[in-house]
C-alpha positions in Angstrom: 293.6 81.2 156.4 296.8 81.5 158.7 299.0 78.2 158.7 301.8 76.7 160.8 303.7 73.9 159.9 304.5 72.1 163.4 307.2 69.4 163.5 306.9 68.4 167.2 309.2 70.8 168.8 308.6 71.5 172.4 306.1 74.1 172.9 303.8 75.2 176.3 301.7 72.2 177.2 298.6 73.9 176.6 299.6 74.1 173.0 299.6 70.4 172.6 296.1 70.6 172.4 296.5 71.0 168.9 299.1 68.0 168.6 296.7 65.6 166.1 298.9 62.7 167.9 297.5 64.1 171.7 294.0 64.3 170.3 294.1 60.8 168.9 295.8 59.2 172.4 293.2 61.4 174.4 290.4 60.0 172.2 291.4 56.8 172.2 292.1 56.5 175.7 295.4 54.7 175.5 298.9 56.1 175.2 300.4 56.6 171.6 304.0 54.8 170.9 306.8 57.2 170.0 306.6 56.0 166.3 302.8 56.6 166.2 303.0 60.5 167.6 305.9 60.9 164.6 303.2 59.4 161.8 301.5 62.8 162.3 304.6 65.0 161.7 305.1 67.5 160.6 301.4 68.7 161.0 300.0 71.6 158.9 297.7 73.6 161.7 295.7 76.0 159.6 292.9 78.6 161.2 295.2 78.8 164.5 297.6 76.9 166.3 296.8 78.6 170.0 294.3 80.0 171.8 291.4 77.3 171.2 289.5 79.2 168.5 290.4 78.8 164.8 288.4 79.6 161.6 288.7 80.6 158.0 288.5 84.7 157.8 286.0 85.1 155.0 284.0 88.1 153.8 280.4 88.0 155.0 279.6 89.3 151.7 280.1 85.7 149.8 277.6 83.5 150.0 275.8 80.8 148.3 277.8 79.2 145.3 280.9 82.1 145.5 281.3 81.5 149.5 281.7 78.0 148.5 283.8 78.3 145.7 286.4 80.1 147.7 286.4 77.7 150.2 287.1 75.1 147.8 289.9 77.0 146.5 291.3 77.7 149.9 291.4 74.1 150.9 292.6 73.2 147.8 295.8 75.6 148.6 295.9 74.2 151.8 296.5 70.9 150.6 298.8 72.1 148.2 300.5 73.8 150.9 301.1 70.5 152.9 302.3 68.6 149.8 305.0 71.1 149.3 306.1 71.6 152.8 305.6 67.7 153.1 303.0 67.8 155.9 301.9 64.1 157.3 298.8 65.8 158.1 296.6 68.7 158.0 294.4 70.1 161.0 291.7 73.0 161.3 290.8 72.6 165.3 288.5 74.4 167.8 286.3 76.1 164.7 282.8 77.3 165.5 280.7 74.1 164.8 278.2 75.9 162.5 280.9 76.5 160.3 282.1 72.5 159.9 279.8 71.5 157.5 280.7 74.1 155.1 284.4 73.5 155.7 284.3 69.7 155.5 282.5 69.8 152.2 284.6 72.2 150.7 287.6 70.4 151.8 286.4 67.1 149.9 285.8 69.1 146.9 289.1 70.7 147.2 290.8 66.7 147.1 288.2 65.0 145.1 286.6 61.3 144.9 290.2 60.1 144.9 291.8 62.2 147.9 291.4 61.9 151.4 289.1 64.5 153.1 288.8 65.4 156.7 287.8 63.4 159.6 285.6 65.7 162.1 283.9 65.7 165.6 282.9 68.1 168.1 286.2 69.3 170.1 285.3 71.7 172.9 283.5 74.7 173.9 284.6 78.4 174.5 282.4 79.7 177.7 281.5 83.4 176.8 280.3 85.6 179.7 278.1 88.5 178.7 278.9 92.0 180.0 276.8 94.4 181.5 274.5 95.8 179.1 274.8 93.4 176.5 272.8 90.4 175.1 272.3 88.7 178.3 270.5 85.2 178.3 268.1 84.2 181.4 270.8 81.9 182.7 273.5 84.5 182.6 271.4 86.9 184.1 270.3 85.0 186.9 273.8 84.0 187.7 274.8 88.0 187.6 272.3 88.3 190.3 273.3 85.8 192.7 274.3 86.8 196.1 277.0 84.4 196.0 278.5 86.5 192.9 278.2 89.9 194.9 279.8 88.1 197.9 282.9 86.7 195.7 283.6 90.3 194.9 283.3 91.6 198.2 285.3 89.4 200.1 288.2 89.6 197.6 287.6 93.7 197.6 288.2 93.6 201.0 290.8 91.3 201.3 293.3 92.4 198.1 296.1 94.9 198.9 295.5 96.6 195.3 295.1 95.4 191.6 296.9 97.8 188.7 296.6 97.1 185.1 299.5 97.1 182.7 300.3 96.1 179.4 302.3 92.7 178.9 305.6 94.0 177.8 305.8 95.8 181.1 305.0 92.5 183.6 306.7 89.5 181.4 309.6 89.1 183.9 306.9 89.1 187.1 304.2 86.8 185.6 306.2 84.1 184.1 307.0 82.8 187.2 303.2 82.6 188.5 301.9 81.0 185.3 304.7 78.3 185.3 304.0 77.3 188.8 300.3 77.0 188.4 301.1 75.2 185.3 303.3 72.6 187.5 300.6 72.6 190.0 298.3 71.1 187.6 300.9 68.2 186.0 302.6 70.6 183.7 305.8 70.4 182.8 306.1 73.7 181.6 309.1 75.6 183.4 309.7 79.7 184.2 311.6 79.8 181.3 308.7 77.8 178.6 306.3 80.4 179.8 308.7 83.3 179.7 309.5 82.7 176.1 305.7 82.1 175.7 304.6 85.4 176.6 307.6 87.4 175.3 306.5 85.8 171.9 303.0 87.4 172.2 304.5 91.1 172.4 305.8 91.8 169.6 302.4 91.6 167.4 300.1 91.9 170.5 301.1 94.4 173.4 299.1 97.3 172.1 295.9 94.7 172.9 297.2 93.5 176.2 295.5 94.5 179.6 297.6 92.4 182.2 295.6 92.8 185.7 298.1 92.0 188.4 297.0 91.4 192.0 299.9 93.0 194.7 300.4 91.8 198.6 302.4 94.3 199.8 305.1 95.2 196.8 304.9 91.5 195.6 302.5 90.3 192.6 300.5 87.3 193.8 298.2 87.1 190.8 297.7 88.0 187.5 295.4 87.4 184.4 296.2 88.5 180.6 293.6 89.7 178.8 293.4 91.1 175.2 290.8 93.5 174.1 289.4 93.0 170.5 286.3 94.7 168.7 284.1 91.6 170.0 285.1 91.6 173.3 287.9 90.9 176.4 289.7 87.7 176.1 291.1 86.5 179.0 294.0 84.0 178.1 296.1 83.2 180.7 296.1 83.4 184.7 298.4 82.3 187.7 298.3 82.7 191.4 300.6 82.4 194.3 299.2 80.8 197.6 299.4 84.2 199.2 296.6 85.6 196.7 293.3 86.9 198.5 290.4 84.7 198.7 288.4 84.5 195.2 291.2 85.8 193.3 290.7 83.5 190.2 287.1 84.3 190.0 288.1 88.2 190.3 290.7 88.7 188.0 289.4 86.2 185.4 285.8 87.2 185.4 283.9 89.3 187.3 287.0 92.5 186.7 287.6 91.4 182.9 283.7 91.9 182.9 283.8 95.2 184.1 286.7 96.0 181.4 284.1 94.7 178.7 281.6 97.3 180.2 283.9 100.3 180.8 284.8 100.0 177.0 281.3 99.0 175.9 282.6 95.5 174.4 280.0 92.7 174.6 281.8 89.8 175.8 284.4 88.1 177.7 285.8 85.1 176.4 286.8 82.8 178.9 288.2 79.9 176.9 287.9 76.2 177.3 287.7 74.1 180.6 286.4 74.7 184.2 283.1 75.1 182.8 281.3 74.3 186.2 283.0 77.6 187.9 282.6 79.5 184.6 278.7 78.3 184.1 278.0 79.1 187.6 278.8 82.7 187.1 276.7 82.8 183.9 279.2 81.9 181.3 277.4 80.6 178.1 279.1 77.8 175.4 280.0 77.9 172.0 280.6 74.8 170.4 284.0 74.1 168.4 284.9 71.2 166.5 287.8 69.9 164.9 288.9 68.6 161.5 291.8 66.6 160.5 293.1 65.4 157.6 295.0 62.2 158.6 298.4 60.6 157.0 297.5 58.6 154.1 298.9 55.5 155.7 297.7 55.8 159.0 296.5 52.5 160.6 292.5 52.3 160.7 292.7 52.9 164.5 294.2 56.3 164.5 292.3 57.6 162.0 289.3 56.9 163.5 290.2 58.5 166.7 289.4 61.9 165.0 285.7 60.9 164.4 285.2 60.6 168.2 283.9 63.7 170.3 286.7 65.3 172.6 286.3 64.7 176.1 286.4 68.5 176.9 283.3 68.7 174.9 281.9 66.0 176.5 282.6 67.7 179.4 281.1 70.9 178.6 277.9 68.9 177.6 277.6 67.7 180.9 277.9 71.4 182.4 275.3 72.7 180.3 273.1 70.3 178.9 271.2 70.7 175.6 270.8 71.3 173.0 274.1 70.8 171.6 275.3 70.2 168.1 276.5 67.2 166.7 278.6 66.0 163.8 276.6 64.0 160.9 277.8 60.2 161.4 280.6 59.9 158.8 279.9 57.3 156.5 280.6 55.6 153.5 280.4 58.7 151.2 283.0 60.2 153.3 286.2 59.9 151.6 288.4 60.0 154.7 286.7 57.3 156.6 285.9 55.0 153.9 289.5 55.0 152.5 290.5 54.0 156.2 287.9 51.6 156.1 289.1 49.9 152.4 292.4 49.8 154.0 292.2 48.4 156.9 290.2 45.4 155.2 293.2 45.0 152.5 295.4 44.5 155.6 293.3 42.0 156.8 
């Protein structure tokens, strides 16, 4: 299980989706004070710290009691590590919803009756686009055959000068300003230098798996998408565009052409990540639901602890886009240590 101790230092704005304080702030629909944010820090992030996908890597051969025992031991060590590092909170975020019950139960066993376990809620959805020839749902097959989809590809092909494919290490200087401008366009504070560091930090470990689609207008790069190839599919991780980019650049560089990359390599899926669900659904994507488990600080106020039992706004948006059936987290009642302890502390303080 990967771990990362985050003390609140500046990160790309999209990674604040992993900040417990920012999650609480969004769920409570009110700004948190600096002191309230600081109460969660440092935070021990487990499973992942970016990318909107986190889980426990565990062998499929482990089942039943053996799997439960391994999970319990892992979460016991997570809590021990949090203690050694002085972490105020622990968070396993954007984990597949089907694993949450097992993780939550193991975490509660690890801390015991006197300890504080995690608070769980639905958090988001990963949009997944089937590649041609893969397992395609009826909805995806219908979208793939739409005339609008073919028209968007045809208009882009007619308008674009050319698209080249390179490794990430070959284009960091070029694509960082494009992502920086795109982030700022939608309200992010990220500078071009922030985005340069963001991409450069990925090169040592991930360059061999990267394929960056670069859109050219003459000699200038006016659009890009960063893709990583993995055995289970193509992961579209970032995109940015200039105003001079051809019509339908976003859909072609983040959906249609990555789908072609997957088909060429025999990969089954294109992982489109979270957000912009309406556009992704209209082009054949299906949701994979994700949830979050957060173990709040021991002395956190009742209101802040309960914020992590509220389904996230990203999840609610995805539900509105795709509709049901959708997974839910069972109601957390008196038997759940995290909320029962918070409830007792809150009543004692009245």
